[in-house]
N, C-alpha and C positions, 0 to 999 in steps of 0.2 A: 383554725384561722392562723395561727403562729407557723404553722408548718408550709401554708399557703404562701406565707410573707418571704420564708426562707428560702423557697422554690422560686419566688418571682426575683427576689434579689440574685440570685445565682444566675436567671436567664440574662438579666441586666448586664451581670459581670461577662458573660461569655461573649464573644464577637458572632456576629452572623455566619453561621456555618456555611450556607449556601455562598456568601461571598466569598468565603476562604476557596469552596471547592471550584468557584469560577474562576479566582486567581490561578490556582493551581492549574486548572485546565490550560488556561490562557498561556501561562509560561511553558509548560512540557510542550504543549500542542504548537505553541508559536516558535518555539526551539527546534522540535523536528520537522516543523514546516520549512524554516530558515536553512537548515542543514540541506534539507532536499534541494532547495531552491541553488544552495551553493554546489551541489552535486552536480546540477546542470553543464557547469563549467569545470568541475573538478571531476576526478575519477570517482565513480561509485553508481548506485541505483537509483538515481534520481526518479526514475519511473514508478518506483515501489515508495520511495520515502515521502514523498511530496502528498501523494492520497493517504498516506497514513496520518502525516501532520494534520491533514482536513479532516480525516476521521475522527481523532483525538479532540479536534476543535468543535466538530459538529455536534459532539456531545452535550456542549453548553451554548453555542451561538448559531444562530438561524442563517447569518449569511455564511458560514463556512458548509452548512448542510446544502444549501442552493449550490456554492462552488462544487461541491462534491458530485451533487446530483448532475451538474454540467459535465464534469470530468468523466462520470460513468457514460453518458450519453455520447460524449465523443470517442469512446473507447469502441474499437470496432467488435462487433458481437462474432461469436464462432459459432458457425452451423454444424450439426453433424452429419458427417458423410454418409453418403447412400453405401449401399452393401457394396456394390461393384467398385464403388472409388478405394474402399478400404485395400484391395488387393492390388489395384494400381498403384497407390503409395507405397505400399510394402515391397513393390519392384521398384520404384523409382529411389527408393531409401536406400537401397543396397545395389548400384549399378554393376558392383564387382561380380556379383552372381552370374552376369551372363558374358563376362569378358574371358577371353581364354588368355592364359598366363604367356608371357612375353618374354622369349629367350634373348639375351644378351648377345653382343657379337662374340663372336669366335676368338678365341685367343690363339697366336701362333708363337708356339715356344722357341 
């Protein structure tokens, strides 16, 4: 019985760990999100940092989970190219392969 009372006393003295975790996530995630919002007008990868901040906040907050889900829905999905399209894209990616070398103007000394 005495051990139980000691344990109970320690539990009363310790702060709620869930609350501490929630505060830490809110501070870190909010800071990352604000930095991402500032990067919209300042140079930087805002398109990467904003979802990262929302993902951090989404670990604890339902509203951030909803915003992150909406952001994922707005992002265009990439489709896998068909077999013939890959060859066409590789030719388009290197247009210099089909061009002939250009000779400069002749110099008269």
